[in-house]
N, C-alpha and C positions, 0 to 999 in steps of 0.2 A: 045475835050473830055469833057471839063467842060460843054459845051452847050448840048452835048448829054446826059450827066448825069443829067443835070437839066431837060431836056425834059422827060427823063425816069421817074424822080420823079413826074413830073406833071401828066403823064398819068397813073401812078400806082394807082389803086383804094384804097381809104382810108378805114382803118378798122373801122367797126361800133362800136361805143361805147356801152358797155353793158347797157341794159335798167335798170334804177335805180328802186329798189324795195321800194315802199312807205310805205307799212305796216311794222311796227317795229317788229312784231312777225315773219313775213316771213323773214325779213332781218336778224334777230338774228339766225334763223334756217339755212339760207344760209351761214352765217359766221361760225357757229359752226359745221355744217355738210355739207361741200361743195360737197362731193362726193355722199352723200345720197339724197340731195335735187336736183331733176331732173328738176323741172319746177315750176314757180310761175306765177299765173295769177291774175289780179285785174280787175274784170269786174262787172258791175251792183251793185257796192258797196260791193261786196263780194270778199274775198281773198281766193284763193285755192292754196295749196302747194302739188305738186306731189312728192312723195319720194319713195325710196327703202324700202322694208319691214324689212331689216336686223336689223335696229336700231330704230324700231318704239317705243320701250319701252324707250330708251334714249331720243328720241325726245319728247315724251309726258311727261316724267319726267322733262325735261328742261322747257317745256311750263308751267307746273304746279308749279314747285318750284322756278323758277327765279322770284324774287320779282317784277321786272318791267313788267313781262308778266302775271303771276298769272292766268293761265287758269285752274281754280279750278273745273270746271264742264264739264264732257264729255256728251254733250247733246244727242248724238246719235251715233250709229255705224251701218252702212249698207254696201252694196256692189253693184257693177255694173258689169255686164258681157258685155264686149266690143267686143264680137265676130263679130257682124255684124254692128258695128258702122262705119259711114263713115270715111275713112282714116286709119282705124285700119289695121296694117300690121300683117300677120300671125306669124311673128317671134317676135312680141312684147307681153308682158304679157296680158293674157286674162281678168283677173279680177282686179278691184280696190276695196280695202276695204276703206270705206269712214268714217272719224271721224269728227264729228262736235263738236267744243269746244266753251265754253263761259267763259269769265273772269268776275266774279262779281265785283272785285275791279275796273277794267278798262272799264266795260261795252263794251266789244269787242268780236267779233266772229271770228273764224278761221276754215277753212275746210282743212283737210289733206286727201290725197288720196294715199294709199300705194299699190304699184303694186304687184300682185301675179300671178305667172304663173300656167298653168294648170297641168304641170307635177310635180311641187312642190307646191301643193295646200295647203300650211300651212303658218301661220303667228303667231308670238308670241302673246299670250293673254296679255291684258293690265288691267285685273281685279285687279292685285296687286297695280295698280296706281289709278284706278277709279273703285270702286265697281259697279257703275251703268252700266258698260259694260257687266255685267254677262249675263243678258237675251238677250241683243242685239247681243252679240257674238254667243250665242246659236241659235238665229234666223238666222244669216248669215250662220252658219253651216248647219242648217236645210234646208234653201232655196237654198243655192249655193254649199254646200259641201266643204266649206273652213274650215280647221281645225285650231283651236287656241291652240297652244302649251302652256301648263301650266294652262289652264282653269280648275277651280275646279270641274266642273260638265258638261262636254261637251256632251250633248245628245239632241235629237230632242225636240223642245218645242211646236210646233204647229201641226206638222204632226205625224201620228202614229210612234211608236218607230221602227217598222220594215218596214217603207216605204223605197222604193228602190231608188227613184229619187229625183231630186232637182228642185222644181217647178219654181224658178225664173231664172234658166239658160235659155239661148236663144234656146237650143235644146230640151227643154221640149215639148212633143207633145200635144199642146193645141187642135189641130184639128187632126182628124184621129186617135182617141185614140184606135180604135180596133186593131191597129197594135201591140200594146203591152199593158200589164196590168199595169196601172198606180196606181191602188189601192193596198194597202198592201195585199199580198197574203193570209195571215192568221192573223186575228185580235186576238192579244193575250188576249184581254179583260183585266180584273183586274189582275195585275201581282203579287198580294199577298202582303206580308209585304215588303215594300221598305227598311226597316232597317234590314232585315235578315242578320245575321252574324256580326252585329255591336252592339249587345246587351251588356250592361255593366254587369259585374259580380256582383252578389248580394249574401249576406250570405244565404238568404232563398228564392230560386227561386219560390217555391210554394206560399210563402207569399207575393211575390212582386205584387204591383198594377200596374206595367207597362203594357200598352196595346196600340194597334194601332186602331185609330178611323177614319173612312172615312166620311167626311162631304161634301155633294154635290155629283154629280154636279147639282142635281135638288132640292136642299134645298131652301125653300122659302126665307131664309135670305141671300142667296148669290146673289139675284137679277140678275140672269143670270147663264149660264152654267159654273160655277166655281167649282172646286173640291179641297178640302184640305185633305191631309193625315197627321193626327196628331198623334204623339207619346205622350202618357199621362203617368204621374205618379199620379195615382188617378184621380183628375180632373184638375191637373195642366199640362200645355203644356210644354213638354221638347224639342220637335222638330216639325217642320212644313214644309211640302213640298207642295207648290201650284202646281196644275196640270191644265194647260189651253189648249186651242186649240180645244175645243169641238164645237165652233161656227166659226171655220176657214172658211172664205168666199172668200179668194183670192182677196182682194181689190187691192193689189199692182199689181198682174198679170192682173187684169181687166183693170188697167190703161194703159197697153201696147196694149190693143185691143179695146179701145173705143176712139173716137175722143175727143178732149179737151172739147167741150161742152157736149157731151154725158156723160162724166165722172162725171159731176155735179150730176146726178141722183144717182151715186154710193156713193158719199160722204154723202148723206142723211142717209145712212144705217149704218154709223160708230158709232158716238155718236148720237143715235136716240132721246136723250132728248134735244139736242140743235143742230139740223141738219143745221140750218142757219149758225151757226159758221163754220161748216165743209165746206159748200158751199163757204163762203166768204174767208176762209183761203186758200182753194185750188185755187180760182180764182186769189187771189193776187199773188201767186207764178207764175202762168202762165202769168199774166200781167207784172210782173217784167221781166220774160223771154223775153217778146215781147216789152218791153219798152212802155207800154200803160199807158196813163194818164186818169184815170177814172174821169168823171165829178163830180164836187163838190157836187151836190145834191145827186148823187148816193152814195157818201162816207158818207154823213150824214144819209141817210136812212139805209145804211148798219150798221152804228154805233148804231142807235136806235134799229134795229132788233137784233143786237149782244147782247146788254144789256138786252133786253126782253128775249132773249134765255138764258142768264145767270140766270135771275130770274126764268124762267120756270124750268131750270135744277136744280137750288138750291132748288126749292120747292119740286121737286120729291125726291131729296136727303134727305131733312129735314123730309118730311113726312114718308118715308120708314125707315130712320134711327131711328126716334122716335118710329115707329111701332115695329121695331125689339127689342127695349129695353122696350116696353110695354106701350107707350104713344099713344093710339089709336086716341084720339081727335085731336091731332096735325095733324095727317094724313088727316083728313077731312078738316081742315082749309087750309092746304097747297095745297091740290089738287083743292080746289075752285080757288085759285090764279093761279094755272097752267092752269086751264080751261079758265080763263080770257085771259091769254097770248095766248093760242091756238085760241081763237076767233079772236084775232088781226091778228095772222098769217093767218088764213083762210080768213079774210077780204082782206088782202094784196095779198096773193099768190094763194088762191083758195084751199089750202090744210092745214091740221092741223099739220101733222107730217113730212112727206117726201115732203118738199116744192119745191125743185129744182127751186128756184126763181132767183138765181144769174146766170149771164152770164159772160163769159170772156169779160171784157170791160164795165161792168156795171150791170144792172138789167134786168130782163125779161120785165118789164113794170113799169110804175110809180105807186105810191101809190094812193088809192082813195081819193076823195075830203074831206071826213070826217076822214081821218087818224089822223090828229092832235087832233081833238076832242075826238076820241075814246081812243087814247093813254093817253091824259091828264086825262080822266075819270078814267083810270086804275091807274095811278100814284097818283091820288088824294086819292083813298081809300086804297092804298097799305100800307102806314105807319101804319095805325091802325091794319091791319092784321099782320104785323111783330111784333108790340107791343103786340098783343094778344098771339102770339106764345111765345114770350119772357116771358110773365107773367106765362105761363104754364111750362116753362122749365128752364130758366136761373138760378133761385134760388130754383128750386125744389130739395129737399134733395135726392130723389131717382136718379134723372138725374145726379146730381153732383157725387154721389157715384159710378155710373156706368161709368162715363166718365173721372173724374179727376184722373191724374196719371196713366191712362190706355193707353197703346200703345205709350209711350214716345219715341220720336226720336229727338236727338240733332240737332242743326243747322249744325254742321260739318258733321254729318252722313247724314243729309237730302241732303246736297250738294253732298257728296260723292256717294250717291245712285241715284243721278240724279233726285231728286224730283223737282216738280215745282207747281205753283198754290197755292191753299189754304194749301196743304200739306207742302210746303216749307215755306210759310209765317206763318203758325201755329207754326213752330219751331223758329221763330224770325228773319228770313231772309227777309228783305224788298226788295223783287224783284217782280216786276209786269211789264210784257212786255209792257203794255199800257203806262207806265211811262219811263222805261229804253230804250226801243226800239220802240217808238210810231208808230202806224199804223192807218189807216183810219183818223179820225179827232180828235183823242185823245189829240194831242198837244194843241188844241184850247179849251179844256174843263178842268174844275177844279174839282178834286176829290181826295180823300185820299186813301192811301193803308194801310189797317189794318194788324197788325202783332201780333202774340202771343208771349208768354214768355217761356212756359214750353214744348211745342211740344207734348202735349197729346191730347186725343180725345176731351176733353172739349175746349181746345184752338182752335182746328180746327173748332169746332162748332161756337165759338164766331167770328172767322175770317169770316166765310161764312155769318153769320147774319149781320155783318157790311157791307160786300160786297153788300148785298141786298139793303141797304140804299144808298150806293155809286152809285149803278146802277141806282137807281131812280134819283139821282142828275144828272147823265150823260144824261139820257133820257130827262129830263126837259130842260137842257141847249141845247142839240142838236135840240130839237123841236123849241126852241126860235130862233136858228140860221139857221134853215133849209132854204136854198136858193131855188129860182126858177131855172129852166133850165132843160136840158136834163138829162136822167139817163143812157145813153149809149154813148160810143165813136162814133165819126162821121165816122170812117173808114168802108166803105162798105165791105171790105174784111174780116172784123173781126166780125161784129155784124149782126144778122139776122134782116130782115125787120119785120114790124109789122104784126101780124097774119092776121088782117083784110085785109091788102093790098095783102097778099099772096093768099087769097081766091078769090080775084076779079081782080088782075092785073097780066098780063103775065110777065112784067118786074120783078116784085117782086117775082114771082114764080121762075123765072130763077135765080135771085139773091139768093133766099133761097136755091135752089138746089146746086148752085156752092159753097156757103159757107160751106155746109155740106159735099160736095165731098172731098175726100182725095186729097191733092195737090192744091186745089183751095181756101180752107177756112183758118182756123187757122194753119199756118205752121211756128212756131217759128224758128229762126236761130239756128245753132248748139250752144249748151251751156247748162248751168245748173243754177238753181235758187232755193232759199229757203227763205221763209218769215216766221219768228217765230210770233206766235200770242198768246194772252192770252185768252184761252178758259175757260169755267167754271171750268174745272179740272186741267188746267195748260197749259204748252207749247204744242201747236198744230201747226204742219207745214208740208208742202208737199215739198219734195225735188224732183224736176222735171228735168230730163235730156232729152234734145231734140236732135233728129238726123235730123231735118229739114223737117220731114214729118208731117202729120196731127195727128199722134199718139205719145204719150210720149214714148221715148225709155226706160226710167226707171221712175217709180212712187213710191217713198218712202213716207210712212205715218209715221210721228213722232207723235205718239199718247200719251197723258199724262197718261192714265190708265195703259198702258203697262210698262212705266217706274216707275210710283209711286208704283205699286203693288209688284214689285220685292223685296222691303224692308219689306214686310209684315211678313215674318218669324221672323225677328229680333224684330219687334214691338210686336208680341204676345208671344215671348218666356218668359216663367215663369209665364204667366197669366193663368186664369181659362178658361174653354171652353166657358162660357158665355161672357167673355171678348173678345174672338175671333170674336164674332158677332158684338160687339160694335166697335171694331177697324176696321173691314171690312166695316162697314157702314160709318166710318169717312173717309176712303179712297175714297169712292164713285166710285167703279170700274164699268165701263160700258163695258159689255162683247163684244159688237159690235166693239168698238175701241181697246179693249184689244187683241182680237184674229186677227182682220183685215182679 
């Protein structure tokens, strides 16, 4: 009997030890919420926790308030419809609401995915924990129809208020639209006074100076199709409602219907002042998804073009910002520098604005032989141009009066509102993704991160002015270190052959055709990836979900303008109408990436 018992023990399969969770935040969640945390994955350097929706507020509160975790910024809120995702079972939740968090004290990121069923398509709002979730939750409601219980203002944000469908659901009729009307049946137009019924009682209603003013959407100082509904007491702003969505172009939906390289042309149209940054940021997310190592020369060229794009973007911001406040001469000086940058872009890419130069796995082609000389000529004359603008503005009494103590936002509020870039650094938070979460070749380059003290319009101006000088330093160093070598990966299944070879060689033509065909070219494995980058306006990133085909299953664009702009009502409250223009200019809203 003893022998039989021993034999039985030997043949009995051993229980698998539970896989140990390496990420401390994910481990803390699993310990505290064992029933709600359903899955933890750690791939491609990213940690994702899948959880039940019931205690999402408790989970985010723990992540924010626990001192050793301190996830103080909710970087983004989005959603994924898993209806047709490989392996998705009909009886499992259809949607995942995706929360991307960042901890400034620990320089750490974490992704949460809360499951939401179709029949109970609601989830608690987290705006009471992170104010920066306000617009993002509205967008998820607008695009997916998921309701956020407890949201202070849950209504559509991009689509018309009476729109009947949810464009980012998988059953939305992209093709065959004649089968049903996908346009709002009746455009309500201007809905009148949005504050009707909320008026404060006054002793003398006839003598009150309260009024509602509509600013935009075609006002020259909005620099895009932005509309502001302002409630005024005389000329002082009492309340403000930003109205966006006039330029809604469906960038995220297009990502599901373009192949990975085709989508590069779409990214150009988002922030059209620095389109190369969009190209590169998108490419890096797909490259992480595919575990591609881009050649070093391509990384250096990308870095140089990234900083030239920052300069071009800041030049447009500075010129138009100054023009709005009355400094016309500055506009002429800055646009001359922008044109010099565009000349370099045209030399390298063949286009001045929508370049489409980046490829998944590298660049479309190498830079011309005179690239170094042309860029050095630009950076040699650039400091004098910056100095000239500073002499016109920095100590100008009118400029100081129009910008100092205007649109103040504290460091704590800036983080809570999910601000990034010059907006966050202007409030005194020393956070630059190029330093904290380096990408491209920034770890090999020496530069400083300027920060403000007061968080006003003047500080945001000073931060951007110093960033121009730092961009020049980065470009000079990258040019000195620019190595020789290829600018594309060597994988024939990823990169297209040279155009000249396609025109005259049958093998190259077949290769070109197969790479572009769905199923033969870029087909990342199942998974998801997100790479944060420091664009001229702040954190720019593409959250890409792959289903193994040649098209992204979900393409989420985390654009800085959308997140930065939602704090605008707080920044202008109590100021004059003229101050609203100055504050808007300091935010540098780009309508293309705002509306997506």
